[in-house]
N, CA, C, O and CB atoms as a CASP TS submission, in Angstrom:
PFRMAT TS
TARGET T0000
AUTHOR 0000-0000-0000
METHOD Language model
MODEL 1
PARENT N/A
ATOM      1  N   MET     1     -32.789 -73.349  37.101  1.00  0.00           N
ATOM      2  CA  MET     1     -33.273 -73.506  35.745  1.00  0.00           C
ATOM      3  C   MET     1     -32.448 -72.600  34.817  1.00  0.00           C
ATOM      4  O   MET     1     -32.241 -71.424  35.115  1.00  0.00           O
ATOM      5  CB  MET     1     -34.795 -73.170  35.656  1.00  0.00           C
ATOM      6  N   ALA     2     -31.992 -73.141  33.724  1.00  0.00           N
ATOM      7  CA  ALA     2     -31.193 -72.373  32.769  1.00  0.00           C
ATOM      8  C   ALA     2     -32.093 -71.498  31.916  1.00  0.00           C
ATOM      9  O   ALA     2     -33.179 -71.905  31.505  1.00  0.00           O
ATOM     10  CB  ALA     2     -30.357 -73.307  31.878  1.00  0.00           C
ATOM     11  N   LYS     3     -31.620 -70.296  31.662  1.00  0.00           N
ATOM     12  CA  LYS     3     -32.374 -69.386  30.805  1.00  0.00           C
ATOM     13  C   LYS     3     -32.115 -69.726  29.344  1.00  0.00           C
ATOM     14  O   LYS     3     -31.021 -70.153  28.973  1.00  0.00           O
ATOM     15  CB  LYS     3     -31.998 -67.915  31.095  1.00  0.00           C
ATOM     16  N   SER     4     -33.141 -69.528  28.521  1.00  0.00           N
ATOM     17  CA  SER     4     -32.954 -69.753  27.096  1.00  0.00           C
ATOM     18  C   SER     4     -32.187 -68.584  26.493  1.00  0.00           C
ATOM     19  O   SER     4     -32.317 -67.439  26.926  1.00  0.00           O
ATOM     20  CB  SER     4     -34.313 -69.942  26.385  1.00  0.00           C
ATOM     21  N   LYS     5     -31.398 -68.899  25.498  1.00  0.00           N
ATOM     22  CA  LYS     5     -30.604 -67.880  24.818  1.00  0.00           C
ATOM     23  C   LYS     5     -31.492 -67.160  23.802  1.00  0.00           C
ATOM     24  O   LYS     5     -32.056 -67.790  22.907  1.00  0.00           O
ATOM     25  CB  LYS     5     -29.354 -68.512  24.120  1.00  0.00           C
ATOM     26  N   LYS     6     -31.612 -65.854  23.944  1.00  0.00           N
ATOM     27  CA  LYS     6     -32.438 -65.070  23.032  1.00  0.00           C
ATOM     28  C   LYS     6     -31.552 -64.317  22.053  1.00  0.00           C
ATOM     29  O   LYS     6     -30.413 -63.968  22.363  1.00  0.00           O
ATOM     30  CB  LYS     6     -33.338 -64.090  23.811  1.00  0.00           C
ATOM     31  N   GLN     7     -32.082 -64.078  20.893  1.00  0.00           N
ATOM     32  CA  GLN     7     -31.370 -63.333  19.866  1.00  0.00           C
ATOM     33  C   GLN     7     -32.166 -62.098  19.488  1.00  0.00           C
ATOM     34  O   GLN     7     -33.397 -62.099  19.529  1.00  0.00           O
ATOM     35  CB  GLN     7     -31.110 -64.211  18.628  1.00  0.00           C
ATOM     36  N   ILE     8     -31.461 -61.062  19.127  1.00  0.00           N
ATOM     37  CA  ILE     8     -32.115 -59.856  18.619  1.00  0.00           C
ATOM     38  C   ILE     8     -32.523 -60.129  17.173  1.00  0.00           C
ATOM     39  O   ILE     8     -31.744 -60.655  16.378  1.00  0.00           O
ATOM     40  CB  ILE     8     -31.167 -58.594  18.721  1.00  0.00           C
ATOM     41  N   LYS     9     -33.745 -59.766  16.855  1.00  0.00           N
ATOM     42  CA  LYS     9     -34.269 -59.954  15.501  1.00  0.00           C
ATOM     43  C   LYS     9     -34.546 -58.590  14.894  1.00  0.00           C
ATOM     44  O   LYS     9     -35.143 -57.721  15.530  1.00  0.00           O
ATOM     45  CB  LYS     9     -35.559 -60.831  15.507  1.00  0.00           C
ATOM     46  N   ILE    10     -34.106 -58.414  13.657  1.00  0.00           N
ATOM     47  CA  ILE    10     -34.292 -57.144  12.957  1.00  0.00           C
ATOM     48  C   ILE    10     -35.034 -57.430  11.654  1.00  0.00           C
ATOM     49  O   ILE    10     -34.619 -58.269  10.855  1.00  0.00           O
ATOM     50  CB  ILE    10     -32.915 -56.431  12.682  1.00  0.00           C
ATOM     51  N   PHE    11     -36.137 -56.716  11.458  1.00  0.00           N
ATOM     52  CA  PHE    11     -36.934 -56.864  10.246  1.00  0.00           C
ATOM     53  C   PHE    11     -37.007 -55.509   9.546  1.00  0.00           C
ATOM     54  O   PHE    11     -37.474 -54.525  10.120  1.00  0.00           O
ATOM     55  CB  PHE    11     -38.364 -57.407  10.571  1.00  0.00           C
ATOM     56  N   LEU    12     -36.539 -55.473   8.295  1.00  0.00           N
ATOM     57  CA  LEU    12     -36.639 -54.267   7.471  1.00  0.00           C
ATOM     58  C   LEU    12     -37.787 -54.443   6.490  1.00  0.00           C
ATOM     59  O   LEU    12     -37.895 -55.480   5.837  1.00  0.00           O
ATOM     60  CB  LEU    12     -35.302 -53.980   6.718  1.00  0.00           C
ATOM     61  N   ASP    13     -38.629 -53.449   6.387  1.00  0.00           N
ATOM     62  CA  ASP    13     -39.737 -53.468   5.446  1.00  0.00           C
ATOM     63  C   ASP    13     -39.570 -52.296   4.484  1.00  0.00           C
ATOM     64  O   ASP    13     -39.962 -51.172   4.799  1.00  0.00           O
ATOM     65  CB  ASP    13     -41.110 -53.401   6.186  1.00  0.00           C
ATOM     66  N   PRO    14     -38.983 -52.557   3.298  1.00  0.00           N
ATOM     67  CA  PRO    14     -38.738 -51.454   2.355  1.00  0.00           C
ATOM     68  C   PRO    14     -40.014 -50.868   1.771  1.00  0.00           C
ATOM     69  O   PRO    14     -40.030 -49.701   1.382  1.00  0.00           O
ATOM     70  CB  PRO    14     -37.857 -51.930   1.231  1.00  0.00           C
ATOM     71  N   ILE    15     -41.076 -51.649   1.704  1.00  0.00           N
ATOM     72  CA  ILE    15     -42.324 -51.128   1.155  1.00  0.00           C
ATOM     73  C   ILE    15     -43.013 -50.232   2.177  1.00  0.00           C
ATOM     74  O   ILE    15     -43.498 -49.154   1.833  1.00  0.00           O
ATOM     75  CB  ILE    15     -43.258 -52.279   0.734  1.00  0.00           C
ATOM     76  N   GLY    16     -43.059 -50.670   3.423  1.00  0.00           N
ATOM     77  CA  GLY    16     -43.669 -49.874   4.482  1.00  0.00           C
ATOM     78  C   GLY    16     -42.726 -48.836   5.055  1.00  0.00           C
ATOM     79  O   GLY    16     -43.138 -47.993   5.852  1.00  0.00           O
ATOM     80  N   ASP    17     -41.454 -48.888   4.654  1.00  0.00           N
ATOM     81  CA  ASP    17     -40.418 -47.953   5.114  1.00  0.00           C
ATOM     82  C   ASP    17     -40.291 -47.989   6.646  1.00  0.00           C
ATOM     83  O   ASP    17     -40.292 -46.955   7.314  1.00  0.00           O
ATOM     84  CB  ASP    17     -40.742 -46.512   4.639  1.00  0.00           C
ATOM     85  N   THR    18     -40.180 -49.225   7.179  1.00  0.00           N
ATOM     86  CA  THR    18     -40.069 -49.396   8.626  1.00  0.00           C
ATOM     87  C   THR    18     -38.947 -50.357   8.979  1.00  0.00           C
ATOM     88  O   THR    18     -38.482 -51.135   8.147  1.00  0.00           O
ATOM     89  CB  THR    18     -41.387 -49.897   9.206  1.00  0.00           C
ATOM     90  N   ILE    19     -38.525 -50.283  10.236  1.00  0.00           N
ATOM     91  CA  ILE    19     -37.634 -51.270  10.817  1.00  0.00           C
ATOM     92  C   ILE    19     -38.255 -51.695  12.144  1.00  0.00           C
ATOM     93  O   ILE    19     -38.730 -50.864  12.918  1.00  0.00           O
ATOM     94  CB  ILE    19     -36.174 -50.702  11.008  1.00  0.00           C
ATOM     95  N   ASN    20     -38.244 -52.992  12.388  1.00  0.00           N
ATOM     96  CA  ASN    20     -38.723 -53.549  13.653  1.00  0.00           C
ATOM     97  C   ASN    20     -37.556 -54.275  14.307  1.00  0.00           C
ATOM     98  O   ASN    20     -36.867 -55.063  13.659  1.00  0.00           O
ATOM     99  CB  ASN    20     -39.949 -54.517  13.435  1.00  0.00           C
ATOM    100  N   ILE    21     -37.337 -54.013  15.574  1.00  0.00           N
ATOM    101  CA  ILE    21     -36.268 -54.665  16.324  1.00  0.00           C
ATOM    102  C   ILE    21     -36.893 -55.321  17.551  1.00  0.00           C
ATOM    103  O   ILE    21     -37.627 -54.689  18.311  1.00  0.00           O
ATOM    104  CB  ILE    21     -35.142 -53.644  16.732  1.00  0.00           C
ATOM    105  N   TRP    22     -36.582 -56.609  17.723  1.00  0.00           N
ATOM    106  CA  TRP    22     -37.120 -57.417  18.822  1.00  0.00           C
ATOM    107  C   TRP    22     -35.975 -57.983  19.643  1.00  0.00           C
ATOM    108  O   TRP    22     -34.992 -58.462  19.077  1.00  0.00           O
ATOM    109  CB  TRP    22     -38.021 -58.563  18.286  1.00  0.00           C
ATOM    110  N   TRP    23     -36.080 -57.936  20.974  1.00  0.00           N
ATOM    111  CA  TRP    23     -35.101 -58.613  21.825  1.00  0.00           C
ATOM    112  C   TRP    23     -35.766 -59.720  22.629  1.00  0.00           C
ATOM    113  O   TRP    23     -35.159 -60.290  23.536  1.00  0.00           O
ATOM    114  CB  TRP    23     -34.418 -57.610  22.767  1.00  0.00           C
ATOM    115  N   ASP    24     -37.009 -60.019  22.295  1.00  0.00           N
ATOM    116  CA  ASP    24     -37.709 -61.188  22.806  1.00  0.00           C
ATOM    117  C   ASP    24     -38.488 -61.763  21.631  1.00  0.00           C
ATOM    118  O   ASP    24     -38.462 -61.197  20.539  1.00  0.00           O
ATOM    119  CB  ASP    24     -38.657 -60.829  24.028  1.00  0.00           C
ATOM    120  N   TYR    25     -39.161 -62.846  21.831  1.00  0.00           N
ATOM    121  CA  TYR    25     -39.853 -63.508  20.735  1.00  0.00           C
ATOM    122  C   TYR    25     -41.046 -62.682  20.243  1.00  0.00           C
ATOM    123  O   TYR    25     -41.903 -62.309  21.044  1.00  0.00           O
ATOM    124  CB  TYR    25     -40.317 -64.895  21.171  1.00  0.00           C
ATOM    125  N   PRO    26     -41.116 -62.390  18.936  1.00  0.00           N
ATOM    126  CA  PRO    26     -42.239 -61.613  18.402  1.00  0.00           C
ATOM    127  C   PRO    26     -43.602 -62.234  18.708  1.00  0.00           C
ATOM    128  O   PRO    26     -44.598 -61.517  18.803  1.00  0.00           O
ATOM    129  CB  PRO    26     -42.086 -61.462  16.909  1.00  0.00           C
ATOM    130  N   ALA    27     -43.655 -63.551  18.864  1.00  0.00           N
ATOM    131  CA  ALA    27     -44.920 -64.224  19.165  1.00  0.00           C
ATOM    132  C   ALA    27     -45.462 -63.811  20.538  1.00  0.00           C
ATOM    133  O   ALA    27     -46.647 -64.005  20.809  1.00  0.00           O
ATOM    134  CB  ALA    27     -44.733 -65.746  19.110  1.00  0.00           C
ATOM    135  N   LYS    28     -44.629 -63.253  21.397  1.00  0.00           N
ATOM    136  CA  LYS    28     -45.067 -62.807  22.718  1.00  0.00           C
ATOM    137  C   LYS    28     -45.738 -61.431  22.672  1.00  0.00           C
ATOM    138  O   LYS    28     -46.245 -60.954  23.688  1.00  0.00           O
ATOM    139  CB  LYS    28     -43.881 -62.768  23.671  1.00  0.00           C
ATOM    140  N   ALA    29     -45.741 -60.800  21.508  1.00  0.00           N
ATOM    141  CA  ALA    29     -46.336 -59.454  21.394  1.00  0.00           C
ATOM    142  C   ALA    29     -47.804 -59.499  21.782  1.00  0.00           C
ATOM    143  O   ALA    29     -48.562 -60.346  21.310  1.00  0.00           O
ATOM    144  CB  ALA    29     -46.181 -58.897  19.953  1.00  0.00           C
ATOM    145  N   TYR    30     -48.188 -58.579  22.641  1.00  0.00           N
ATOM    146  CA  TYR    30     -49.567 -58.523  23.120  1.00  0.00           C
ATOM    147  C   TYR    30     -50.233 -57.202  22.741  1.00  0.00           C
ATOM    148  O   TYR    30     -51.407 -57.175  22.371  1.00  0.00           O
ATOM    149  CB  TYR    30     -49.609 -58.716  24.637  1.00  0.00           C
ATOM    150  N   ILE    31     -49.478 -56.112  22.835  1.00  0.00           N
ATOM    151  CA  ILE    31     -50.028 -54.800  22.534  1.00  0.00           C
ATOM    152  C   ILE    31     -48.934 -53.904  21.954  1.00  0.00           C
ATOM    153  O   ILE    31     -47.763 -54.021  22.314  1.00  0.00           O
ATOM    154  CB  ILE    31     -50.646 -54.160  23.801  1.00  0.00           C
ATOM    155  N   SER    32     -49.328 -53.025  21.066  1.00  0.00           N
ATOM    156  CA  SER    32     -48.422 -52.010  20.514  1.00  0.00           C
ATOM    157  C   SER    32     -48.946 -50.642  20.907  1.00  0.00           C
ATOM    158  O   SER    32     -50.140 -50.360  20.799  1.00  0.00           O
ATOM    159  CB  SER    32     -48.296 -52.134  18.955  1.00  0.00           C
ATOM    160  N   GLU    33     -48.028 -49.793  21.366  1.00  0.00           N
ATOM    161  CA  GLU    33     -48.425 -48.462  21.804  1.00  0.00           C
ATOM    162  C   GLU    33     -47.540 -47.408  21.158  1.00  0.00           C
ATOM    163  O   GLU    33     -46.350 -47.627  20.933  1.00  0.00           O
ATOM    164  CB  GLU    33     -48.359 -48.351  23.332  1.00  0.00           C
ATOM    165  N   GLU    34     -48.137 -46.272  20.866  1.00  0.00           N
ATOM    166  CA  GLU    34     -47.379 -45.147  20.331  1.00  0.00           C
ATOM    167  C   GLU    34     -46.365 -44.684  21.381  1.00  0.00           C
ATOM    168  O   GLU    34     -46.673 -44.609  22.571  1.00  0.00           O
ATOM    169  CB  GLU    34     -48.329 -43.979  19.920  1.00  0.00           C
ATOM    170  N   SER    35     -45.168 -44.380  20.924  1.00  0.00           N
ATOM    171  CA  SER    35     -44.104 -43.938  21.821  1.00  0.00           C
ATOM    172  C   SER    35     -44.079 -42.415  21.909  1.00  0.00           C
ATOM    173  O   SER    35     -44.448 -41.724  20.960  1.00  0.00           O
ATOM    174  CB  SER    35     -42.739 -44.468  21.345  1.00  0.00           C
ATOM    175  N   ASP    36     -43.643 -41.903  23.050  1.00  0.00           N
ATOM    176  CA  ASP    36     -43.463 -40.458  23.221  1.00  0.00           C
ATOM    177  C   ASP    36     -42.104 -40.005  22.698  1.00  0.00           C
ATOM    178  O   ASP    36     -41.852 -38.804  22.599  1.00  0.00           O
ATOM    179  CB  ASP    36     -43.610 -40.073  24.697  1.00  0.00           C
ATOM    180  N   SER    37     -41.231 -40.943  22.364  1.00  0.00           N
ATOM    181  CA  SER    37     -39.878 -40.651  21.908  1.00  0.00           C
ATOM    182  C   SER    37     -39.884 -40.142  20.464  1.00  0.00           C
ATOM    183  O   SER    37     -40.711 -40.560  19.654  1.00  0.00           O
ATOM    184  CB  SER    37     -38.996 -41.900  22.028  1.00  0.00           C
ATOM    185  N   GLU    38     -38.960 -39.243  20.152  1.00  0.00           N
ATOM    186  CA  GLU    38     -38.812 -38.776  18.766  1.00  0.00           C
ATOM    187  C   GLU    38     -38.127 -39.826  17.904  1.00  0.00           C
ATOM    188  O   GLU    38     -38.274 -39.816  16.682  1.00  0.00           O
ATOM    189  CB  GLU    38     -38.017 -37.465  18.723  1.00  0.00           C
ATOM    190  N   ASP    39     -37.377 -40.735  18.530  1.00  0.00           N
ATOM    191  CA  ASP    39     -36.607 -41.727  17.789  1.00  0.00           C
ATOM    192  C   ASP    39     -37.369 -43.013  17.510  1.00  0.00           C
ATOM    193  O   ASP    39     -37.066 -43.719  16.549  1.00  0.00           O
ATOM    194  CB  ASP    39     -35.362 -42.050  18.536  1.00  0.00           C
ATOM    195  N   LEU    40     -38.357 -43.322  18.344  1.00  0.00           N
ATOM    196  CA  LEU    40     -39.134 -44.551  18.195  1.00  0.00           C
ATOM    197  C   LEU    40     -40.591 -44.177  18.000  1.00  0.00           C
ATOM    198  O   LEU    40     -41.085 -43.221  18.599  1.00  0.00           O
ATOM    199  CB  LEU    40     -38.960 -45.488  19.429  1.00  0.00           C
ATOM    200  N   ASP    41     -41.275 -44.938  17.158  1.00  0.00           N
ATOM    201  CA  ASP    41     -42.672 -44.634  16.883  1.00  0.00           C
ATOM    202  C   ASP    41     -43.637 -45.553  17.622  1.00  0.00           C
ATOM    203  O   ASP    41     -44.664 -45.103  18.130  1.00  0.00           O
ATOM    204  CB  ASP    41     -42.928 -44.722  15.407  1.00  0.00           C
ATOM    205  N   VAL    42     -43.305 -46.843  17.682  1.00  0.00           N
ATOM    206  CA  VAL    42     -44.204 -47.816  18.285  1.00  0.00           C
ATOM    207  C   VAL    42     -43.416 -48.715  19.231  1.00  0.00           C
ATOM    208  O   VAL    42     -42.355 -49.224  18.867  1.00  0.00           O
ATOM    209  CB  VAL    42     -44.920 -48.656  17.198  1.00  0.00           C
ATOM    210  N   LEU    43     -43.932 -48.912  20.449  1.00  0.00           N
ATOM    211  CA  LEU    43     -43.354 -49.844  21.406  1.00  0.00           C
ATOM    212  C   LEU    43     -44.236 -51.082  21.448  1.00  0.00           C
ATOM    213  O   LEU    43     -45.461 -50.977  21.520  1.00  0.00           O
ATOM    214  CB  LEU    43     -43.216 -49.198  22.822  1.00  0.00           C
ATOM    215  N   VAL    44     -43.617 -52.248  21.403  1.00  0.00           N
ATOM    216  CA  VAL    44     -44.351 -53.506  21.442  1.00  0.00           C
ATOM    217  C   VAL    44     -44.127 -54.131  22.811  1.00  0.00           C
ATOM    218  O   VAL    44     -42.993 -54.268  23.270  1.00  0.00           O
ATOM    219  CB  VAL    44     -43.899 -54.473  20.292  1.00  0.00           C
ATOM    220  N   LYS    45     -45.240 -54.513  23.464  1.00  0.00           N
ATOM    221  CA  LYS    45     -45.157 -55.051  24.820  1.00  0.00           C
ATOM    222  C   LYS    45     -45.757 -56.451  24.893  1.00  0.00           C
ATOM    223  O   LYS    45     -46.602 -56.829  24.081  1.00  0.00           O
ATOM    224  CB  LYS    45     -45.870 -54.122  25.808  1.00  0.00           C
ATOM    225  N   ASP    46     -45.297 -57.213  25.889  1.00  0.00           N
ATOM    226  CA  ASP    46     -45.874 -58.530  26.141  1.00  0.00           C
ATOM    227  C   ASP    46     -47.042 -58.397  27.115  1.00  0.00           C
ATOM    228  O   ASP    46     -47.405 -57.282  27.492  1.00  0.00           O
ATOM    229  CB  ASP    46     -44.803 -59.507  26.699  1.00  0.00           C
ATOM    230  N   LYS    47     -47.630 -59.512  27.525  1.00  0.00           N
ATOM    231  CA  LYS    47     -48.804 -59.478  28.415  1.00  0.00           C
ATOM    232  C   LYS    47     -48.505 -58.855  29.770  1.00  0.00           C
ATOM    233  O   LYS    47     -49.403 -58.322  30.421  1.00  0.00           O
ATOM    234  CB  LYS    47     -49.336 -60.877  28.621  1.00  0.00           C
ATOM    235  N   GLU    48     -47.250 -58.918  30.198  1.00  0.00           N
ATOM    236  CA  GLU    48     -46.867 -58.339  31.486  1.00  0.00           C
ATOM    237  C   GLU    48     -46.544 -56.852  31.381  1.00  0.00           C
ATOM    238  O   GLU    48     -46.224 -56.216  32.385  1.00  0.00           O
ATOM    239  CB  GLU    48     -45.674 -59.080  32.051  1.00  0.00           C
ATOM    240  N   GLY    49     -46.625 -56.293  30.169  1.00  0.00           N
ATOM    241  CA  GLY    49     -46.354 -54.874  29.962  1.00  0.00           C
ATOM    242  C   GLY    49     -44.890 -54.548  29.741  1.00  0.00           C
ATOM    243  O   GLY    49     -44.517 -53.376  29.691  1.00  0.00           O
ATOM    244  N   ARG    50     -44.052 -55.575  29.608  1.00  0.00           N
ATOM    245  CA  ARG    50     -42.622 -55.345  29.341  1.00  0.00           C
ATOM    246  C   ARG    50     -42.422 -55.047  27.857  1.00  0.00           C
ATOM    247  O   ARG    50     -43.040 -55.682  27.003  1.00  0.00           O
ATOM    248  CB  ARG    50     -41.765 -56.581  29.769  1.00  0.00           C
ATOM    249  N   ILE    51     -41.571 -54.093  27.558  1.00  0.00           N
ATOM    250  CA  ILE    51     -41.251 -53.756  26.169  1.00  0.00           C
ATOM    251  C   ILE    51     -40.357 -54.851  25.614  1.00  0.00           C
ATOM    252  O   ILE    51     -39.304 -55.148  26.179  1.00  0.00           O
ATOM    253  CB  ILE    51     -40.556 -52.352  26.059  1.00  0.00           C
ATOM    254  N   ILE    52     -40.777 -55.452  24.507  1.00  0.00           N
ATOM    255  CA  ILE    52     -39.999 -56.532  23.900  1.00  0.00           C
ATOM    256  C   ILE    52     -39.547 -56.186  22.486  1.00  0.00           C
ATOM    257  O   ILE    52     -38.872 -56.987  21.839  1.00  0.00           O
ATOM    258  CB  ILE    52     -40.814 -57.813  23.878  1.00  0.00           C
ATOM    259  N   GLY    53     -39.912 -55.001  22.001  1.00  0.00           N
ATOM    260  CA  GLY    53     -39.494 -54.584  20.675  1.00  0.00           C
ATOM    261  C   GLY    53     -40.017 -53.200  20.351  1.00  0.00           C
ATOM    262  O   GLY    53     -40.800 -52.618  21.102  1.00  0.00           O
ATOM    263  N   PHE    54     -39.567 -52.683  19.214  1.00  0.00           N
ATOM    264  CA  PHE    54     -40.050 -51.380  18.771  1.00  0.00           C
ATOM    265  C   PHE    54     -40.064 -51.312  17.264  1.00  0.00           C
ATOM    266  O   PHE    54     -39.435 -52.120  16.580  1.00  0.00           O
ATOM    267  CB  PHE    54     -39.191 -50.257  19.342  1.00  0.00           C
ATOM    268  N   GLU    55     -40.797 -50.329  16.755  1.00  0.00           N
ATOM    269  CA  GLU    55     -40.876 -50.080  15.318  1.00  0.00           C
ATOM    270  C   GLU    55     -40.544 -48.618  15.059  1.00  0.00           C
ATOM    271  O   GLU    55     -41.022 -47.727  15.760  1.00  0.00           O
ATOM    272  CB  GLU    55     -42.286 -50.438  14.758  1.00  0.00           C
ATOM    273  N   LYS    56     -39.731 -48.386  14.057  1.00  0.00           N
ATOM    274  CA  LYS    56     -39.408 -47.039  13.592  1.00  0.00           C
ATOM    275  C   LYS    56     -40.002 -46.899  12.205  1.00  0.00           C
ATOM    276  O   LYS    56     -39.661 -47.651  11.292  1.00  0.00           O
ATOM    277  CB  LYS    56     -37.854 -46.771  13.586  1.00  0.00           C
ATOM    278  N   ILE    57     -40.900 -45.922  12.052  1.00  0.00           N
ATOM    279  CA  ILE    57     -41.546 -45.650  10.770  1.00  0.00           C
ATOM    280  C   ILE    57     -40.756 -44.549  10.063  1.00  0.00           C
ATOM    281  O   ILE    57     -40.313 -43.594  10.700  1.00  0.00           O
ATOM    282  CB  ILE    57     -43.049 -45.235  10.964  1.00  0.00           C
ATOM    283  N   GLY    58     -40.582 -44.682   8.752  1.00  0.00           N
ATOM    284  CA  GLY    58     -39.780 -43.714   8.004  1.00  0.00           C
ATOM    285  C   GLY    58     -38.301 -43.949   8.244  1.00  0.00           C
ATOM    286  O   GLY    58     -37.543 -43.003   8.460  1.00  0.00           O
ATOM    287  N   PHE    59     -37.893 -45.195   8.208  1.00  0.00           N
ATOM    288  CA  PHE    59     -36.526 -45.580   8.546  1.00  0.00           C
ATOM    289  C   PHE    59     -35.512 -45.192   7.473  1.00  0.00           C
ATOM    290  O   PHE    59     -34.422 -44.719   7.794  1.00  0.00           O
ATOM    291  CB  PHE    59     -36.462 -47.064   8.781  1.00  0.00           C
ATOM    292  N   PHE    60     -35.857 -45.385   6.219  1.00  0.00           N
ATOM    293  CA  PHE    60     -34.905 -45.155   5.136  1.00  0.00           C
ATOM    294  C   PHE    60     -34.786 -43.664   4.815  1.00  0.00           C
ATOM    295  O   PHE    60     -35.792 -42.955   4.789  1.00  0.00           O
ATOM    296  CB  PHE    60     -35.326 -45.934   3.883  1.00  0.00           C
ATOM    297  N   PRO    61     -33.565 -43.186   4.571  1.00  0.00           N
ATOM    298  CA  PRO    61     -33.392 -41.779   4.171  1.00  0.00           C
ATOM    299  C   PRO    61     -34.105 -41.514   2.844  1.00  0.00           C
ATOM    300  O   PRO    61     -34.236 -42.416   2.017  1.00  0.00           O
ATOM    301  CB  PRO    61     -31.882 -41.423   4.051  1.00  0.00           C
ATOM    302  N   VAL    62     -34.558 -40.296   2.646  1.00  0.00           N
ATOM    303  CA  VAL    62     -35.288 -39.966   1.416  1.00  0.00           C
ATOM    304  C   VAL    62     -34.421 -40.132   0.172  1.00  0.00           C
ATOM    305  O   VAL    62     -34.946 -40.330  -0.923  1.00  0.00           O
ATOM    306  CB  VAL    62     -35.812 -38.538   1.485  1.00  0.00           C
ATOM    307  N   GLU    63     -33.109 -40.056   0.326  1.00  0.00           N
ATOM    308  CA  GLU    63     -32.209 -40.211  -0.826  1.00  0.00           C
ATOM    309  C   GLU    63     -32.173 -41.649  -1.336  1.00  0.00           C
ATOM    310  O   GLU    63     -31.752 -41.906  -2.464  1.00  0.00           O
ATOM    311  CB  GLU    63     -30.797 -39.764  -0.453  1.00  0.00           C
ATOM    312  N   ILE    64     -32.610 -42.569  -0.510  1.00  0.00           N
ATOM    313  CA  ILE    64     -32.587 -43.978  -0.893  1.00  0.00           C
ATOM    314  C   ILE    64     -34.001 -44.409  -1.258  1.00  0.00           C
ATOM    315  O   ILE    64     -34.956 -44.115  -0.539  1.00  0.00           O
ATOM    316  CB  ILE    64     -32.012 -44.866   0.253  1.00  0.00           C
ATOM    317  N   ASP    65     -34.122 -45.103  -2.371  1.00  0.00           N
ATOM    318  CA  ASP    65     -35.407 -45.672  -2.760  1.00  0.00           C
ATOM    319  C   ASP    65     -35.253 -47.190  -2.689  1.00  0.00           C
ATOM    320  O   ASP    65     -34.895 -47.813  -3.689  1.00  0.00           O
ATOM    321  CB  ASP    65     -35.852 -45.193  -4.207  1.00  0.00           C
ATOM    322  N   PRO    66     -35.516 -47.804  -1.525  1.00  0.00           N
ATOM    323  CA  PRO    66     -35.267 -49.234  -1.383  1.00  0.00           C
ATOM    324  C   PRO    66     -36.127 -50.095  -2.298  1.00  0.00           C
ATOM    325  O   PRO    66     -35.756 -51.228  -2.605  1.00  0.00           O
ATOM    326  CB  PRO    66     -35.493 -49.643   0.033  1.00  0.00           C
ATOM    327  N   LEU    67     -37.252 -49.584  -2.731  1.00  0.00           N
ATOM    328  CA  LEU    67     -38.115 -50.378  -3.599  1.00  0.00           C
ATOM    329  C   LEU    67     -37.453 -50.711  -4.933  1.00  0.00           C
ATOM    330  O   LEU    67     -37.749 -51.752  -5.520  1.00  0.00           O
ATOM    331  CB  LEU    67     -39.413 -49.642  -3.845  1.00  0.00           C
ATOM    332  N   LYS    68     -36.570 -49.855  -5.418  1.00  0.00           N
ATOM    333  CA  LYS    68     -35.961 -50.120  -6.724  1.00  0.00           C
ATOM    334  C   LYS    68     -35.087 -51.364  -6.703  1.00  0.00           C
ATOM    335  O   LYS    68     -34.797 -51.935  -7.754  1.00  0.00           O
ATOM    336  CB  LYS    68     -35.136 -48.924  -7.171  1.00  0.00           C
ATOM    337  N   TYR    69     -34.664 -51.788  -5.519  1.00  0.00           N
ATOM    338  CA  TYR    69     -33.848 -52.985  -5.392  1.00  0.00           C
ATOM    339  C   TYR    69     -34.692 -54.249  -5.265  1.00  0.00           C
ATOM    340  O   TYR    69     -34.191 -55.351  -5.488  1.00  0.00           O
ATOM    341  CB  TYR    69     -32.933 -52.858  -4.198  1.00  0.00           C
ATOM    342  N   PHE    70     -35.960 -54.103  -4.910  1.00  0.00           N
ATOM    343  CA  PHE    70     -36.816 -55.248  -4.673  1.00  0.00           C
ATOM    344  C   PHE    70     -37.855 -55.490  -5.767  1.00  0.00           C
ATOM    345  O   PHE    70     -38.336 -56.610  -5.937  1.00  0.00           O
ATOM    346  CB  PHE    70     -37.504 -55.079  -3.374  1.00  0.00           C
ATOM    347  N   LEU    71     -38.191 -54.454  -6.493  1.00  0.00           N
ATOM    348  CA  LEU    71     -39.216 -54.601  -7.511  1.00  0.00           C
ATOM    349  C   LEU    71     -38.625 -54.480  -8.903  1.00  0.00           C
ATOM    350  O   LEU    71     -37.752 -53.650  -9.156  1.00  0.00           O
ATOM    351  CB  LEU    71     -40.307 -53.568  -7.314  1.00  0.00           C
ATOM    352  N   LYS    72     -39.103 -55.302  -9.779  1.00  0.00           N
ATOM    353  CA  LYS    72     -38.687 -55.207 -11.169  1.00  0.00           C
ATOM    354  C   LYS    72     -39.528 -54.144 -11.858  1.00  0.00           C
ATOM    355  O   LYS    72     -40.616 -53.797 -11.398  1.00  0.00           O
ATOM    356  CB  LYS    72     -38.820 -56.576 -11.890  1.00  0.00           C
ATOM    357  N   LYS    73     -39.021 -53.646 -12.939  1.00  0.00           N
ATOM    358  CA  LYS    73     -39.740 -52.610 -13.683  1.00  0.00           C
ATOM    359  C   LYS    73     -41.125 -53.097 -14.069  1.00  0.00           C
ATOM    360  O   LYS    73     -41.293 -54.197 -14.595  1.00  0.00           O
ATOM    361  CB  LYS    73     -38.956 -52.198 -14.938  1.00  0.00           C
ATOM    362  N   GLY    74     -42.109 -52.258 -13.797  1.00  0.00           N
ATOM    363  CA  GLY    74     -43.481 -52.579 -14.149  1.00  0.00           C
ATOM    364  C   GLY    74     -44.271 -53.244 -13.041  1.00  0.00           C
ATOM    365  O   GLY    74     -45.489 -53.375 -13.158  1.00  0.00           O
ATOM    366  N   GLU    75     -43.613 -53.673 -11.955  1.00  0.00           N
ATOM    367  CA  GLU    75     -44.327 -54.283 -10.830  1.00  0.00           C
ATOM    368  C   GLU    75     -44.678 -53.218  -9.807  1.00  0.00           C
ATOM    369  O   GLU    75     -43.855 -52.341  -9.546  1.00  0.00           O
ATOM    370  CB  GLU    75     -43.481 -55.399 -10.175  1.00  0.00           C
ATOM    371  N   VAL    76     -45.796 -53.255  -9.252  1.00  0.00           N
ATOM    372  CA  VAL    76     -46.259 -52.438  -8.130  1.00  0.00           C
ATOM    373  C   VAL    76     -47.748 -52.535  -8.050  1.00  0.00           C
ATOM    374  O   VAL    76     -48.360 -51.924  -7.174  1.00  0.00           O
ATOM    375  CB  VAL    76     -45.819 -50.970  -8.270  1.00  0.00           C
TER
END
């Protein structure tokens, strides 16, 4: 049986200041757990307990205000 070709998916959330990276389908997410790593905040696992993605909170440097690129003046 041929394996399906998977793609890495990257989601940036400038409002929540997070990045999510998936190497399996996000729809397979079953549970999210806090990570012990200093570099990763949340590990996302499937029903079998395999890690299929992670979330980093506080991704953008403080010098960058990503919201100014997405919101027009007066919106919030």
